[in-house]
C-alpha positions as CSV (number, residue, x, y, z in Angstrom):
1,X,-4.3,20.6,-3.1
2,X,-1.5,17.7,-4.2
3,X,1.8,16.6,-2.8
4,X,4.3,15.2,-4.1
5,X,7.0,12.5,-2.2
6,X,10.6,12.4,-2.2
7,X,13.0,9.6,-1.9
8,X,13.5,9.1,1.5
9,X,9.7,8.4,2.2
10,X,9.8,5.5,-0.6
11,X,13.0,4.2,0.8
12,X,11.7,3.9,3.8
13,X,8.0,2.6,2.7
14,X,10.5,-0.1,1.2
15,X,12.2,-0.9,4.4
16,X,15.0,1.1,4.0
17,X,16.3,2.7,6.9
18,X,15.2,2.3,11.0
19,X,12.0,0.2,11.9
20,X,10.1,3.7,13.2
21,X,11.1,5.1,10.2
22,X,10.1,2.5,7.7
23,X,6.5,2.2,9.9
24,X,5.7,5.7,9.7
25,X,6.0,5.8,5.6
26,X,3.8,2.9,5.3
27,X,1.1,4.6,7.2
28,X,1.8,7.2,5.5
29,X,1.5,6.0,2.3
30,X,-1.4,3.9,3.4
31,X,-3.4,6.8,3.9
32,X,-2.7,9.5,1.3
33,X,-5.5,9.8,-0.9
34,X,-3.8,8.8,-3.8
35,X,-5.5,10.9,-6.3
36,X,-3.6,13.9,-5.3
37,X,0.1,12.4,-4.7
38,X,2.4,13.0,-7.6
39,X,6.6,11.3,-8.2
40,X,8.9,12.9,-9.7
41,X,10.9,11.0,-12.3
42,X,13.7,12.1,-10.4
43,X,13.0,10.1,-7.3
44,X,11.8,7.3,-9.0
45,X,15.8,6.9,-10.3
46,X,16.8,7.9,-7.1
47,X,15.1,5.2,-5.6
48,X,16.6,2.3,-8.0
49,X,20.0,3.5,-6.8
50,X,18.9,3.4,-3.0
51,X,17.5,0.2,-3.6
52,X,20.2,-1.4,-5.4
53,X,22.9,0.3,-3.8
54,X,22.5,0.6,0.3
55,X,19.5,-1.7,0.1
56,X,21.8,-4.4,-1.8
57,X,18.8,-5.7,-3.9
58,X,19.4,-7.2,-7.3
59,X,18.6,-4.6,-10.2
60,X,15.3,-7.1,-11.5
61,X,13.8,-6.5,-7.9
62,X,14.8,-2.7,-7.4
63,X,13.2,-2.2,-11.0
64,X,9.9,-4.2,-10.2
65,X,9.6,-2.0,-6.2
66,X,10.3,1.0,-8.7
67,X,7.6,0.1,-11.2
68,X,5.3,-0.7,-8.2
69,X,5.3,2.9,-7.1
70,X,4.9,4.2,-10.8
71,X,1.5,1.8,-10.9
72,X,0.1,3.5,-7.7
73,X,1.0,7.1,-7.9
74,X,1.3,9.5,-11.2
75,X,4.6,10.2,-12.2
76,X,5.7,13.5,-13.6
77,X,8.8,13.8,-15.7
78,X,11.5,16.4,-15.6
79,X,11.2,19.0,-18.2
80,X,14.0,21.3,-19.2
81,X,12.0,24.0,-18.2
82,X,11.9,22.4,-14.6
83,X,16.0,22.1,-14.8
84,X,16.1,25.5,-15.6
85,X,13.6,26.5,-12.3
86,X,16.0,23.8,-10.7
87,X,19.5,25.5,-11.2
88,X,17.9,28.7,-9.8
89,X,16.7,27.3,-6.5
90,X,20.0,25.6,-6.3
91,X,22.1,28.2,-6.7
92,X,19.6,30.9,-4.6
93,X,19.6,28.8,-1.9
94,X,22.5,25.9,-1.8
95,X,20.1,22.9,-2.4
96,X,21.3,20.0,-3.9
97,X,20.7,20.1,-8.0
98,X,18.8,16.7,-7.7
99,X,16.6,18.2,-4.5
100,X,16.2,21.2,-6.6
101,X,14.5,19.4,-9.5
102,X,11.9,17.6,-7.4
103,X,10.9,20.3,-6.4
104,X,10.7,22.1,-9.3
105,X,9.1,19.5,-11.1
106,X,6.4,19.5,-7.6
107,X,6.5,22.9,-8.6
108,X,5.4,23.0,-11.7
109,X,2.7,19.6,-11.3
110,X,1.0,22.1,-9.1
111,X,1.8,20.6,-6.1
112,X,1.3,22.8,-2.8
113,X,3.3,20.3,-0.7
114,X,6.8,18.0,-0.7
115,X,6.8,15.3,1.5
116,X,10.6,15.2,2.5
117,X,12.3,14.1,5.6
118,X,15.5,15.5,4.2
119,X,15.1,18.8,2.9
120,X,14.3,22.2,5.3
121,X,11.3,21.5,7.0
122,X,8.8,24.8,5.9
123,X,10.7,25.9,3.0
124,X,8.6,27.2,0.9
125,X,9.4,27.7,-2.7
126,X,7.0,28.8,-6.3
127,X,4.2,27.6,-3.6
128,X,5.6,24.5,-2.8
129,X,6.1,23.7,1.2
130,X,8.5,21.3,1.8
131,X,6.9,19.1,5.0
132,X,8.8,16.1,6.9
133,X,5.8,13.6,7.1
134,X,7.3,11.7,9.5
135,X,7.7,14.2,12.2
136,X,6.5,13.5,15.8
137,X,3.9,16.4,14.9
138,X,1.8,16.1,11.9
139,X,2.1,19.5,10.1
140,X,-1.3,21.2,9.5
141,X,-0.8,21.3,5.5
142,X,-0.9,17.6,5.6
143,X,-3.6,17.0,8.0
144,X,-5.4,18.8,5.5
145,X,-4.0,16.9,2.4
146,X,-5.0,13.9,4.6
147,X,-8.6,14.8,5.4
148,X,-9.5,16.2,2.2
149,X,-12.2,14.6,-0.2
């Protein structure tokens, strides 16, 4: 089973947000099976924007943080077909286009999970289930990912 990470999980892991969420995100990142995790390129762009905007980091520091995530996990580019699918899911389910693109890239790359605090928990599209990994109760699918070998 593969999982994609959404921007908010990485932003929390970078220390942007309240202490509880940041700690949970760091703990999660520490136990994820690296070979089964994907970061859509859209997430990397959003993370850079969060780090330079909300977190007030200098561009060089934000760049280094983003490149560090790319060194740690597989990244996936957005394709035209993923963008076309994203427009469909955005129109059909009233999602923001950039969230829909992250979901579409996850599906295109055979991810079963999208780990996100921002999208609707339990939403399923093209075989990808959105799970909030920071919830008080851990989702059984996330447990399976964490316990897979």
